[in-house]
N, CA, C and O atoms as CSV, one atom per row, in Angstrom:
chain,resi,resn,atom,element,x,y,z
A,1,MET,N,N,12.438,-13.193,-29.096
A,1,MET,CA,C,12.353,-14.243,-28.102
A,1,MET,C,C,13.400,-15.285,-28.462
A,1,MET,O,O,13.545,-15.655,-29.627
A,2,THR,N,N,14.118,-15.750,-27.469
A,2,THR,CA,C,15.162,-16.732,-27.706
A,2,THR,C,C,14.561,-18.128,-27.776
A,2,THR,O,O,13.521,-18.384,-27.170
A,3,PRO,N,N,15.213,-19.048,-28.521
A,3,PRO,CA,C,14.677,-20.402,-28.673
A,3,PRO,C,C,14.473,-21.116,-27.341
A,3,PRO,O,O,13.516,-21.877,-27.200
A,4,SER,N,N,15.353,-20.888,-26.354
A,4,SER,CA,C,15.201,-21.584,-25.070
A,4,SER,C,C,13.990,-21.072,-24.296
A,4,SER,O,O,13.542,-21.719,-23.349
A,5,CYS,N,N,13.464,-19.933,-24.686
A,5,CYS,CA,C,12.323,-19.349,-23.998
A,5,CYS,C,C,11.003,-19.932,-24.499
A,5,CYS,O,O,10.021,-19.940,-23.756
A,6,VAL,N,N,10.956,-20.418,-25.734
A,6,VAL,CA,C,9.715,-20.894,-26.324
A,6,VAL,C,C,9.085,-22.031,-25.520
A,6,VAL,O,O,7.897,-21.939,-25.212
A,7,PRO,N,N,9.813,-23.108,-25.158
A,7,PRO,CA,C,9.175,-24.169,-24.376
A,7,PRO,C,C,8.640,-23.658,-23.033
A,7,PRO,O,O,7.576,-24.079,-22.579
A,8,LEU,N,N,9.387,-22.750,-22.408
A,8,LEU,CA,C,8.952,-22.194,-21.133
A,8,LEU,C,C,7.662,-21.403,-21.320
A,8,LEU,O,O,6.733,-21.538,-20.523
A,9,MET,N,N,7.595,-20.588,-22.353
A,9,MET,CA,C,6.404,-19.785,-22.607
A,9,MET,C,C,5.210,-20.685,-22.887
A,9,MET,O,O,4.109,-20.416,-22.407
A,10,LEU,N,N,5.411,-21.754,-23.661
A,10,LEU,CA,C,4.316,-22.669,-23.970
A,10,LEU,C,C,3.829,-23.377,-22.713
A,10,LEU,O,O,2.624,-23.535,-22.517
A,11,SER,N,N,4.761,-23.807,-21.855
A,11,SER,CA,C,4.344,-24.502,-20.640
A,11,SER,C,C,3.660,-23.536,-19.678
A,11,SER,O,O,2.706,-23.922,-19.002
A,12,LEU,N,N,4.119,-22.306,-19.601
A,12,LEU,CA,C,3.465,-21.319,-18.742
A,12,LEU,C,C,2.092,-20.965,-19.284
A,12,LEU,O,O,1.146,-20.804,-18.513
A,13,ALA,N,N,1.968,-20.841,-20.598
A,13,ALA,CA,C,0.679,-20.516,-21.199
A,13,ALA,C,C,-0.323,-21.636,-20.925
A,13,ALA,O,O,-1.494,-21.374,-20.653
A,14,ALA,N,N,0.138,-22.872,-20.998
A,14,ALA,CA,C,-0.745,-24.007,-20.743
A,14,ALA,C,C,-1.209,-24.038,-19.288
A,14,ALA,O,O,-2.313,-24.497,-18.994
A,15,SER,N,N,-0.361,-23.547,-18.376
A,15,SER,CA,C,-0.745,-23.571,-16.965
A,15,SER,C,C,-1.491,-22.319,-16.547
A,15,SER,O,O,-1.926,-22.213,-15.401
A,16,GLY,N,N,-1.647,-21.364,-17.463
A,16,GLY,CA,C,-2.386,-20.142,-17.149
A,16,GLY,C,C,-1.528,-19.064,-16.516
A,16,GLY,O,O,-2.056,-18.033,-16.098
A,17,LEU,N,N,-0.230,-19.268,-16.434
A,17,LEU,CA,C,0.672,-18.280,-15.869
A,17,LEU,C,C,1.324,-17.488,-16.982
A,17,LEU,O,O,1.336,-17.918,-18.135
A,18,ALA,N,N,1.864,-16.336,-16.640
A,18,ALA,CA,C,2.553,-15.518,-17.632
A,18,ALA,C,C,3.919,-15.140,-17.106
A,18,ALA,O,O,4.101,-14.939,-15.905
A,19,ALA,N,N,4.870,-15.044,-18.002
A,19,ALA,CA,C,6.208,-14.573,-17.650
A,19,ALA,C,C,6.845,-14.020,-18.900
A,19,ALA,O,O,6.483,-14.399,-20.014
A,20,GLY,N,N,7.790,-13.127,-18.719
A,20,GLY,CA,C,8.546,-12.607,-19.839
A,20,GLY,C,C,9.846,-13.368,-19.940
A,20,GLY,O,O,10.201,-14.124,-19.035
A,21,CYS,N,N,10.561,-13.175,-21.034
A,21,CYS,CA,C,11.847,-13.832,-21.187
A,21,CYS,C,C,12.936,-12.790,-21.194
A,21,CYS,O,O,12.830,-11.762,-21.863
A,22,ALA,N,N,13.972,-13.062,-20.455
A,22,ALA,CA,C,15.120,-12.164,-20.428
A,22,ALA,C,C,15.915,-12.357,-21.700
A,22,ALA,O,O,15.823,-13.402,-22.344
A,23,SER,N,N,16.693,-11.358,-22.063
A,23,SER,CA,C,17.475,-11.435,-23.288
A,23,SER,C,C,18.526,-12.532,-23.223
A,23,SER,O,O,19.014,-12.971,-24.264
A,24,ASP,N,N,18.885,-12.984,-22.030
A,24,ASP,CA,C,19.866,-14.053,-21.908
A,24,ASP,C,C,19.223,-15.434,-22.006
A,24,ASP,O,O,19.902,-16.442,-21.810
A,25,GLY,N,N,17.921,-15.498,-22.305
A,25,GLY,CA,C,17.243,-16.773,-22.474
A,25,GLY,C,C,16.595,-17.290,-21.204
A,25,GLY,O,O,15.846,-18.265,-21.261
A,26,GLY,N,N,16.857,-16.668,-20.052
A,26,GLY,CA,C,16.238,-17.101,-18.802
A,26,GLY,C,C,14.853,-16.506,-18.658
A,26,GLY,O,O,14.516,-15.534,-19.333
A,27,ALA,N,N,14.078,-17.065,-17.810
A,27,ALA,CA,C,12.724,-16.554,-17.583
A,27,ALA,C,C,12.736,-15.524,-16.466
A,27,ALA,O,O,13.480,-15.658,-15.495
A,28,ARG,N,N,11.915,-14.503,-16.605
A,28,ARG,CA,C,11.710,-13.518,-15.546
A,28,ARG,C,C,10.504,-13.958,-14.733
A,28,ARG,O,O,9.530,-14.473,-15.281
A,29,GLN,N,N,10.572,-13.757,-13.454
A,29,GLN,CA,C,9.445,-14.076,-12.586
A,29,GLN,C,C,8.369,-13.009,-12.748
A,29,GLN,O,O,8.674,-11.816,-12.758
A,30,ALA,N,N,7.126,-13.425,-12.875
A,30,ALA,CA,C,6.015,-12.480,-12.900
A,30,ALA,C,C,5.789,-12.009,-11.465
A,30,ALA,O,O,5.794,-12.821,-10.540
A,31,LYS,N,N,5.591,-10.703,-11.273
A,31,LYS,CA,C,5.379,-10.163,-9.935
A,31,LYS,C,C,3.973,-10.504,-9.460
A,31,LYS,O,O,2.995,-10.303,-10.180
A,32,VAL,N,N,3.887,-11.015,-8.255
A,32,VAL,CA,C,2.604,-11.293,-7.628
A,32,VAL,C,C,2.071,-9.968,-7.105
A,32,VAL,O,O,2.781,-9.230,-6.421
A,33,ALA,N,N,0.832,-9.676,-7.426
A,33,ALA,CA,C,0.241,-8.403,-7.006
A,33,ALA,C,C,0.180,-8.322,-5.484
A,33,ALA,O,O,-0.026,-9.331,-4.809
A,34,PRO,N,N,0.359,-7.117,-4.949
A,34,PRO,CA,C,0.217,-6.963,-3.506
A,34,PRO,C,C,-1.220,-7.288,-3.069
A,34,PRO,O,O,-2.174,-7.051,-3.809
A,35,VAL,N,N,-1.350,-7.823,-1.879
A,35,VAL,CA,C,-2.652,-8.189,-1.336
A,35,VAL,C,C,-2.903,-7.342,-0.088
A,35,VAL,O,O,-2.101,-7.342,0.846
A,36,TYR,N,N,-4.018,-6.625,-0.085
A,36,TYR,CA,C,-4.387,-5.787,1.054
A,36,TYR,C,C,-5.095,-6.669,2.077
A,36,TYR,O,O,-6.177,-7.189,1.804
A,37,LEU,N,N,-4.499,-6.841,3.238
A,37,LEU,CA,C,-5.004,-7.773,4.244
A,37,LEU,C,C,-5.820,-7.110,5.344
A,37,LEU,O,O,-6.205,-7.766,6.311
A,38,GLY,N,N,-6.082,-5.836,5.207
A,38,GLY,CA,C,-6.943,-5.183,6.177
A,38,GLY,C,C,-6.268,-4.077,6.950
A,38,GLY,O,O,-5.043,-3.954,6.980
A,39,ALA,N,N,-7.116,-3.271,7.581
A,39,ALA,CA,C,-6.646,-2.121,8.343
A,39,ALA,C,C,-7.445,-1.984,9.622
A,39,ALA,O,O,-8.626,-2.328,9.678
A,40,GLU,N,N,-6.792,-1.486,10.630
A,40,GLU,CA,C,-7.431,-1.189,11.903
A,40,GLU,C,C,-7.034,0.218,12.303
A,40,GLU,O,O,-5.943,0.677,11.966
A,41,PHE,N,N,-7.900,0.898,13.011
A,41,PHE,CA,C,-7.528,2.194,13.546
A,41,PHE,C,C,-8.018,2.323,14.966
A,41,PHE,O,O,-9.043,1.757,15.345
A,42,LEU,N,N,-7.268,3.077,15.745
A,42,LEU,CA,C,-7.581,3.277,17.144
A,42,LEU,C,C,-7.397,4.756,17.455
A,42,LEU,O,O,-6.308,5.303,17.281
A,43,ALA,N,N,-8.449,5.390,17.908
A,43,ALA,CA,C,-8.350,6.793,18.310
A,43,ALA,C,C,-7.579,6.851,19.622
A,43,ALA,O,O,-8.024,6.309,20.634
A,44,LEU,N,N,-6.441,7.500,19.602
A,44,LEU,CA,C,-5.623,7.645,20.802
A,44,LEU,C,C,-6.051,8.877,21.599
A,44,LEU,O,O,-5.850,8.952,22.811
A,45,ASP,N,N,-6.637,9.823,20.903
A,45,ASP,CA,C,-7.150,11.062,21.481
A,45,ASP,C,C,-8.109,11.643,20.446
A,45,ASP,O,O,-8.295,11.055,19.381
A,46,LYS,N,N,-8.713,12.774,20.742
A,46,LYS,CA,C,-9.662,13.384,19.807
A,46,LYS,C,C,-9.027,13.648,18.442
A,46,LYS,O,O,-9.678,13.488,17.409
A,47,ASP,N,N,-7.761,14.052,18.440
A,47,ASP,CA,C,-7.096,14.414,17.190
A,47,ASP,C,C,-5.858,13.562,16.896
A,47,ASP,O,O,-4.975,13.983,16.149
A,48,LEU,N,N,-5.798,12.373,17.480
A,48,LEU,CA,C,-4.642,11.495,17.310
A,48,LEU,C,C,-5.128,10.087,17.017
A,48,LEU,O,O,-5.955,9.550,17.753
A,49,VAL,N,N,-4.618,9.479,15.938
A,49,VAL,CA,C,-5.087,8.148,15.543
A,49,VAL,C,C,-3.910,7.232,15.223
A,49,VAL,O,O,-2.904,7.649,14.648
A,50,ASN,N,N,-4.071,5.977,15.613
A,50,ASN,CA,C,-3.102,4.924,15.301
A,50,ASN,C,C,-3.718,4.058,14.206
A,50,ASN,O,O,-4.814,3.523,14.369
A,51,ILE,N,N,-3.005,3.927,13.092
A,51,ILE,CA,C,-3.452,3.129,11.946
A,51,ILE,C,C,-2.519,1.925,11.814
A,51,ILE,O,O,-1.298,2.083,11.802
A,52,VAL,N,N,-3.092,0.725,11.717
A,52,VAL,CA,C,-2.298,-0.484,11.497
A,52,VAL,C,C,-2.851,-1.173,10.255
A,52,VAL,O,O,-4.035,-1.503,10.192
A,53,VAL,N,N,-1.974,-1.388,9.260
A,53,VAL,CA,C,-2.371,-2.075,8.030
A,53,VAL,C,C,-1.441,-3.252,7.794
A,53,VAL,O,O,-0.311,-3.283,8.282
A,54,GLN,N,N,-1.945,-4.229,7.029
A,54,GLN,CA,C,-1.138,-5.391,6.672
A,54,GLN,C,C,-1.297,-5.689,5.191
A,54,GLN,O,O,-2.377,-5.529,4.621
A,55,MET,N,N,-0.206,-6.125,4.581
A,55,MET,CA,C,-0.213,-6.484,3.164
A,55,MET,C,C,0.614,-7.738,2.941
A,55,MET,O,O,1.614,-7.978,3.617
A,56,GLY,N,N,0.169,-8.532,1.971
A,56,GLY,CA,C,0.902,-9.726,1.576
A,56,GLY,C,C,1.242,-9.647,0.101
A,56,GLY,O,O,1.326,-8.560,-0.471
A,57,GLY,N,N,1.439,-10.810,-0.513
A,57,GLY,CA,C,1.882,-10.833,-1.908
A,57,GLY,C,C,3.307,-10.314,-1.972
A,57,GLY,O,O,4.098,-10.526,-1.052
A,58,GLN,N,N,3.627,-9.641,-3.053
A,58,GLN,CA,C,4.961,-9.074,-3.168
A,58,GLN,C,C,4.928,-7.568,-2.900
A,58,GLN,O,O,5.527,-6.781,-3.633
A,59,ALA,N,N,4.230,-7.190,-1.855
A,59,ALA,CA,C,4.159,-5.788,-1.467
A,59,ALA,C,C,5.540,-5.304,-1.054
A,59,ALA,O,O,6.357,-6.068,-0.540
A,60,GLU,N,N,5.779,-4.037,-1.287
A,60,GLU,CA,C,7.030,-3.401,-0.886
A,60,GLU,C,C,6.725,-2.382,0.204
A,60,GLU,O,O,5.575,-1.980,0.385
A,61,ALA,N,N,7.743,-1.976,0.915
A,61,ALA,CA,C,7.580,-1.054,2.045
A,61,ALA,C,C,6.811,0.201,1.644
A,61,ALA,O,O,5.929,0.641,2.381
A,62,ALA,N,N,7.124,0.775,0.509
A,62,ALA,CA,C,6.456,2.012,0.071
A,62,ALA,C,C,4.962,1.780,-0.159
A,62,ALA,O,O,4.156,2.674,0.099
A,63,GLU,N,N,4.585,0.603,-0.638
A,63,GLU,CA,C,3.164,0.296,-0.864
A,63,GLU,C,C,2.413,0.164,0.461
A,63,GLU,O,O,1.254,0.567,0.567
A,64,VAL,N,N,3.073,-0.397,1.458
A,64,VAL,CA,C,2.446,-0.546,2.766
A,64,VAL,C,C,2.250,0.826,3.405
A,64,VAL,O,O,1.211,1.091,4.009
A,65,GLN,N,N,3.241,1.691,3.272
A,65,GLN,CA,C,3.127,3.049,3.802
A,65,GLN,C,C,2.019,3.822,3.084
A,65,GLN,O,O,1.279,4.572,3.720
A,66,ALA,N,N,1.901,3.647,1.775
A,66,ALA,CA,C,0.844,4.317,1.014
A,66,ALA,C,C,-0.532,3.835,1.470
A,66,ALA,O,O,-1.465,4.630,1.581
A,67,TYR,N,N,-0.657,2.543,1.733
A,67,TYR,CA,C,-1.910,1.971,2.226
A,67,TYR,C,C,-2.294,2.616,3.563
A,67,TYR,O,O,-3.445,3.005,3.758
A,68,ALA,N,N,-1.337,2.727,4.473
A,68,ALA,CA,C,-1.598,3.354,5.774
A,68,ALA,C,C,-2.021,4.816,5.593
A,68,ALA,O,O,-2.919,5.296,6.285
A,69,LYS,N,N,-1.389,5.502,4.685
A,69,LYS,CA,C,-1.726,6.907,4.419
A,69,LYS,C,C,-3.152,7.023,3.875
A,69,LYS,O,O,-3.887,7.939,4.246
A,70,CYS,N,N,-3.537,6.107,3.008
A,70,CYS,CA,C,-4.890,6.115,2.449
A,70,CYS,C,C,-5.936,5.880,3.536
A,70,CYS,O,O,-6.969,6.548,3.567
A,71,VAL,N,N,-5.665,4.932,4.423
A,71,VAL,CA,C,-6.591,4.644,5.515
A,71,VAL,C,C,-6.677,5.853,6.453
A,71,VAL,O,O,-7.762,6.209,6.912
A,72,ALA,N,N,-5.542,6.477,6.734
A,72,ALA,CA,C,-5.532,7.660,7.605
A,72,ALA,C,C,-6.331,8.802,6.980
A,72,ALA,O,O,-7.054,9.507,7.684
A,73,ALA,N,N,-6.209,8.986,5.684
A,73,ALA,CA,C,-6.950,10.058,5.000
A,73,ALA,C,C,-8.453,9.815,5.089
A,73,ALA,O,O,-9.218,10.742,5.358
A,74,GLN,N,N,-8.876,8.577,4.865
A,74,GLN,CA,C,-10.314,8.254,4.950
A,74,GLN,C,C,-10.827,8.434,6.374
A,74,GLN,O,O,-11.918,8.968,6.575
A,75,TYR,N,N,-10.067,8.002,7.344
A,75,TYR,CA,C,-10.438,8.166,8.756
A,75,TYR,C,C,-10.605,9.659,9.071
A,75,TYR,O,O,-11.553,10.054,9.750
A,76,THR,N,N,-9.692,10.466,8.580
A,76,THR,CA,C,-9.741,11.916,8.797
A,76,THR,C,C,-11.063,12.487,8.281
A,76,THR,O,O,-11.716,13.273,8.967
A,77,LEU,N,N,-11.448,12.089,7.075
A,77,LEU,CA,C,-12.705,12.577,6.505
A,77,LEU,C,C,-13.908,12.074,7.294
A,77,LEU,O,O,-14.858,12.823,7.526
A,78,GLN,N,N,-13.872,10.818,7.703
A,78,GLN,CA,C,-14.989,10.253,8.465
A,78,GLN,C,C,-15.205,10.981,9.789
A,78,GLN,O,O,-16.330,11.046,10.286
A,79,LYS,N,N,-14.146,11.521,10.355
A,79,LYS,CA,C,-14.245,12.245,11.620
A,79,LYS,C,C,-14.591,13.717,11.413
A,79,LYS,O,O,-14.679,14.475,12.380
A,80,GLY,N,N,-14.789,14.125,10.164
A,80,GLY,CA,C,-15.189,15.492,9.879
A,80,GLY,C,C,-14.043,16.484,9.771
A,80,GLY,O,O,-14.263,17.694,9.826
A,81,TYR,N,N,-12.832,15.988,9.618
A,81,TYR,CA,C,-11.655,16.844,9.470
A,81,TYR,C,C,-11.174,16.808,8.020
A,81,TYR,O,O,-11.612,15.971,7.230
A,82,GLY,N,N,-10.282,17.712,7.686
A,82,GLY,CA,C,-9.801,17.773,6.314
A,82,GLY,C,C,-8.325,17.494,6.130
A,82,GLY,O,O,-7.865,17.280,5.009
A,83,PHE,N,N,-7.573,17.494,7.233
A,83,PHE,CA,C,-6.123,17.377,7.122
A,83,PHE,C,C,-5.557,16.422,8.164
A,83,PHE,O,O,-6.167,16.178,9.205
A,84,ALA,N,N,-4.395,15.895,7.866
A,84,ALA,CA,C,-3.684,15.029,8.799
A,84,ALA,C,C,-2.188,15.315,8.689
A,84,ALA,O,O,-1.696,15.825,7.683
A,85,ARG,N,N,-1.497,14.969,9.754
A,85,ARG,CA,C,-0.027,15.087,9.740
A,85,ARG,C,C,0.547,13.765,10.216
A,85,ARG,O,O,0.175,13.250,11.270
A,86,HIS,N,N,1.445,13.236,9.432
A,86,HIS,CA,C,2.106,11.968,9.748
A,86,HIS,C,C,3.122,12.205,10.866
A,86,HIS,O,O,3.965,13.097,10.776
A,87,LEU,N,N,3.029,11.393,11.919
A,87,LEU,CA,C,3.993,11.501,13.011
A,87,LEU,C,C,5.069,10.423,12.941
A,87,LEU,O,O,6.258,10.707,13.088
A,88,ARG,N,N,4.634,9.167,12.710
A,88,ARG,CA,C,5.620,8.089,12.603
A,88,ARG,C,C,4.977,6.847,12.013
A,88,ARG,O,O,3.765,6.654,12.105
A,89,THR,N,N,5.809,6.006,11.402
A,89,THR,CA,C,5.376,4.689,10.924
A,89,THR,C,C,6.463,3.679,11.262
A,89,THR,O,O,7.634,3.885,10.944
A,90,ASN,N,N,6.070,2.597,11.902
A,90,ASN,CA,C,6.971,1.472,12.146
A,90,ASN,C,C,6.584,0.373,11.170
A,90,ASN,O,O,5.420,-0.019,11.087
A,91,LEU,N,N,7.576,-0.122,10.433
A,91,LEU,CA,C,7.348,-1.200,9.461
A,91,LEU,C,C,8.000,-2.481,9.935
A,91,LEU,O,O,9.087,-2.464,10.513
A,92,ALA,N,N,7.328,-3.590,9.684
A,92,ALA,CA,C,7.891,-4.903,9.995
A,92,ALA,C,C,7.374,-5.896,8.960
A,92,ALA,O,O,6.254,-5.775,8.463
A,93,LYS,N,N,8.217,-6.881,8.646
A,93,LYS,CA,C,7.802,-7.945,7.732
A,93,LYS,C,C,8.076,-9.274,8.409
A,93,LYS,O,O,9.196,-9.558,8.834
A,94,GLU,N,N,7.026,-10.084,8.499
A,94,GLU,CA,C,7.158,-11.383,9.142
A,94,GLU,C,C,6.347,-12.411,8.363
A,94,GLU,O,O,5.156,-12.216,8.119
A,95,GLY,N,N,6.984,-13.485,7.983
A,95,GLY,CA,C,6.298,-14.553,7.265
A,95,GLY,C,C,5.676,-14.103,5.954
A,95,GLY,O,O,4.627,-14.615,5.565
A,96,GLY,N,N,6.300,-13.155,5.265
A,96,GLY,CA,C,5.782,-12.674,3.988
A,96,GLY,C,C,4.675,-11.634,4.111
A,96,GLY,O,O,4.105,-11.219,3.102
A,97,VAL,N,N,4.364,-11.207,5.335
A,97,VAL,CA,C,3.320,-10.204,5.544
A,97,VAL,C,C,3.947,-8.930,6.104
A,97,VAL,O,O,4.627,-8.949,7.129
A,98,TRP,N,N,3.699,-7.826,5.404
A,98,TRP,CA,C,4.146,-6.515,5.869
A,98,TRP,C,C,3.109,-5.951,6.828
A,98,TRP,O,O,1.907,-6.157,6.660
A,99,ARG,N,N,3.589,-5.242,7.827
A,99,ARG,CA,C,2.726,-4.557,8.790
A,99,ARG,C,C,3.264,-3.143,8.988
A,99,ARG,O,O,4.447,-2.945,9.264
A,100,ALA,N,N,2.375,-2.171,8.844
A,100,ALA,CA,C,2.728,-0.777,9.115
A,100,ALA,C,C,1.893,-0.308,10.296
A,100,ALA,O,O,0.672,-0.469,10.308
A,101,ASP,N,N,2.548,0.263,11.274
A,101,ASP,CA,C,1.904,0.811,12.465
A,101,ASP,C,C,2.209,2.307,12.445
A,101,ASP,O,O,3.327,2.723,12.748
A,102,ALA,N,N,1.204,3.117,12.086
A,102,ALA,CA,C,1.422,4.549,11.871
A,102,ALA,C,C,0.573,5.382,12.826
A,102,ALA,O,O,-0.490,4.950,13.272
A,103,VAL,N,N,1.055,6.571,13.128
A,103,VAL,CA,C,0.319,7.509,13.961
A,103,VAL,C,C,0.209,8.838,13.217
A,103,VAL,O,O,1.186,9.349,12.668
A,104,TYR,N,N,-1.011,9.383,13.216
A,104,TYR,CA,C,-1.304,10.656,12.556
A,104,TYR,C,C,-2.073,11.558,13.507
A,104,TYR,O,O,-2.834,11.079,14.347
A,105,THR,N,N,-1.874,12.866,13.375
A,105,THR,CA,C,-2.776,13.829,13.999
A,105,THR,C,C,-3.754,14.249,12.921
A,105,THR,O,O,-3.407,14.279,11.741
A,106,ILE,N,N,-4.979,14.576,13.320
A,106,ILE,CA,C,-5.979,15.038,12.356
A,106,ILE,C,C,-6.467,16.412,12.799
A,106,ILE,O,O,-6.525,16.705,13.994
A,107,SER,N,N,-6.820,17.257,11.823
A,107,SER,CA,C,-7.258,18.614,12.161
A,107,SER,C,C,-8.111,19.198,11.042
A,107,SER,O,O,-8.122,18.702,9.915
A,108,SER,N,N,-8.821,20.261,11.386
A,108,SER,CA,C,-9.659,20.933,10.390
A,108,SER,C,C,-8.841,21.925,9.558
A,108,SER,O,O,-9.222,22.256,8.435
A,109,ALA,N,N,-7.736,22.391,10.098
A,109,ALA,CA,C,-6.865,23.322,9.372
A,109,ALA,C,C,-5.556,22.615,9.028
A,109,ALA,O,O,-5.160,21.661,9.698
A,110,LEU,N,N,-4.900,23.085,7.995
A,110,LEU,CA,C,-3.621,22.497,7.589
A,110,LEU,C,C,-2.613,22.634,8.733
A,110,LEU,O,O,-2.274,23.750,9.128
A,111,PRO,N,N,-2.135,21.512,9.265
A,111,PRO,CA,C,-1.197,21.580,10.385
A,111,PRO,C,C,0.205,21.969,9.932
A,111,PRO,O,O,0.536,21.888,8.749
A,112,ARG,N,N,1.014,22.388,10.884
A,112,ARG,CA,C,2.420,22.653,10.592
A,112,ARG,C,C,3.128,21.338,10.328
A,112,ARG,O,O,2.666,20.278,10.753
A,113,GLY,N,N,4.237,21.408,9.634
A,113,GLY,CA,C,5.039,20.216,9.398
A,113,GLY,C,C,5.169,19.914,7.917
A,113,GLY,O,O,4.442,20.455,7.083
A,114,VAL,N,N,6.105,19.044,7.616
A,114,VAL,CA,C,6.379,18.713,6.221
A,114,VAL,C,C,5.608,17.498,5.738
A,114,VAL,O,O,5.462,17.308,4.531
A,115,GLN,N,N,5.115,16.676,6.641
A,115,GLN,CA,C,4.410,15.456,6.239
A,115,GLN,C,C,2.909,15.605,6.468
A,115,GLN,O,O,2.277,14.776,7.124
A,116,THR,N,N,2.352,16.683,5.912
A,116,THR,CA,C,0.917,16.922,6.035
A,116,THR,C,C,0.195,16.374,4.813
A,116,THR,O,O,0.766,16.273,3.728
A,117,ILE,N,N,-1.065,16.025,5.008
A,117,ILE,CA,C,-1.856,15.534,3.883
A,117,ILE,C,C,-3.213,16.226,3.855
A,117,ILE,O,O,-3.821,16.488,4.892
A,118,ASP,N,N,-3.662,16.511,2.657
A,118,ASP,CA,C,-5.021,16.986,2.417
A,118,ASP,C,C,-5.833,15.714,2.207
A,118,ASP,O,O,-5.695,15.054,1.176
A,119,ALA,N,N,-6.672,15.366,3.167
A,119,ALA,CA,C,-7.342,14.067,3.178
A,119,ALA,C,C,-8.174,13.811,1.924
A,119,ALA,O,O,-8.154,12.705,1.385
A,120,GLU,N,N,-8.896,14.812,1.460
A,120,GLU,CA,C,-9.748,14.620,0.282
A,120,GLU,C,C,-8.913,14.309,-0.964
A,120,GLU,O,O,-9.269,13.439,-1.760
A,121,VAL,N,N,-7.820,15.017,-1.120
A,121,VAL,CA,C,-6.929,14.792,-2.267
A,121,VAL,C,C,-6.321,13.388,-2.201
A,121,VAL,O,O,-6.240,12.693,-3.213
A,122,ILE,N,N,-5.901,12.981,-1.015
A,122,ILE,CA,C,-5.281,11.662,-0.856
A,122,ILE,C,C,-6.289,10.544,-1.106
A,122,ILE,O,O,-5.962,9.562,-1.773
A,123,VAL,N,N,-7.501,10.675,-0.585
A,123,VAL,CA,C,-8.530,9.640,-0.810
A,123,VAL,C,C,-8.819,9.498,-2.306
A,123,VAL,O,O,-8.945,8.379,-2.805
A,124,ASP,N,N,-8.926,10.610,-3.019
A,124,ASP,CA,C,-9.138,10.557,-4.472
A,124,ASP,C,C,-7.972,9.872,-5.177
A,124,ASP,O,O,-8.176,9.057,-6.076
A,125,SER,N,N,-6.751,10.206,-4.766
A,125,SER,CA,C,-5.557,9.609,-5.358
A,125,SER,C,C,-5.513,8.101,-5.093
A,125,SER,O,O,-5.157,7.316,-5.972
A,126,CYS,N,N,-5.875,7.712,-3.880
A,126,CYS,CA,C,-5.879,6.282,-3.523
A,126,CYS,C,C,-6.881,5.526,-4.385
A,126,CYS,O,O,-6.588,4.433,-4.869
A,127,ALA,N,N,-8.058,6.105,-4.575
A,127,ALA,CA,C,-9.078,5.476,-5.409
A,127,ALA,C,C,-8.560,5.303,-6.831
A,127,ALA,O,O,-8.763,4.255,-7.443
A,128,ALA,N,N,-7.893,6.327,-7.358
A,128,ALA,CA,C,-7.360,6.258,-8.722
A,128,ALA,C,C,-6.279,5.192,-8.863
A,128,ALA,O,O,-6.103,4.619,-9.939
A,129,GLN,N,N,-5.552,4.924,-7.773
A,129,GLN,CA,C,-4.483,3.937,-7.799
A,129,GLN,C,C,-4.952,2.542,-7.357
A,129,GLN,O,O,-4.174,1.588,-7.366
A,130,GLY,N,N,-6.225,2.437,-6.973
A,130,GLY,CA,C,-6.754,1.140,-6.540
A,130,GLY,C,C,-6.327,0.739,-5.150
A,130,GLY,O,O,-6.335,-0.448,-4.822
A,131,ILE,N,N,-5.948,1.709,-4.315
A,131,ILE,CA,C,-5.551,1.421,-2.939
A,131,ILE,C,C,-6.762,1.586,-2.039
A,131,ILE,O,O,-7.373,2.654,-2.029
A,132,PRO,N,N,-7.127,0.553,-1.278
A,132,PRO,CA,C,-8.293,0.675,-0.395
A,132,PRO,C,C,-8.069,1.718,0.696
A,132,PRO,O,O,-6.934,2.006,1.076
A,133,THR,N,N,-9.165,2.276,1.189
A,133,THR,CA,C,-9.066,3.266,2.262
A,133,THR,C,C,-9.689,2.747,3.551
A,133,THR,O,O,-9.785,3.492,4.526
A,134,VAL,N,N,-10.108,1.503,3.576
A,134,VAL,CA,C,-10.634,0.874,4.797
A,134,VAL,C,C,-10.098,-0.530,4.925
A,134,VAL,O,O,-10.421,-1.229,5.885
């Protein structure tokens, strides 16, 4: 730890915040954890669903897409199906909040396509990663 980092570390420790120190003596910003702001789903047809999720904090595009996938997998299971296929996701960020608007088909058999998901496997994976499914 460099000498210029010590006062910063002490002041951050006193305020309850944490940060690392860069080798050049500057402070690194601690990453704010992503915040899951909720999900909505709308059945467009018997086997077609629109999933909309929102995230704040320092969420990244890939995390928002993963959240939408987790919600889609849970929805698939709730409807009594085992598989889904991703059709499209539109991403937007406004005022520090990410929004993913995704559409999936759901089915009892593994659908054709490269972006298919086994809903049970995905829900288990989401739980292991701490990603909500509702």
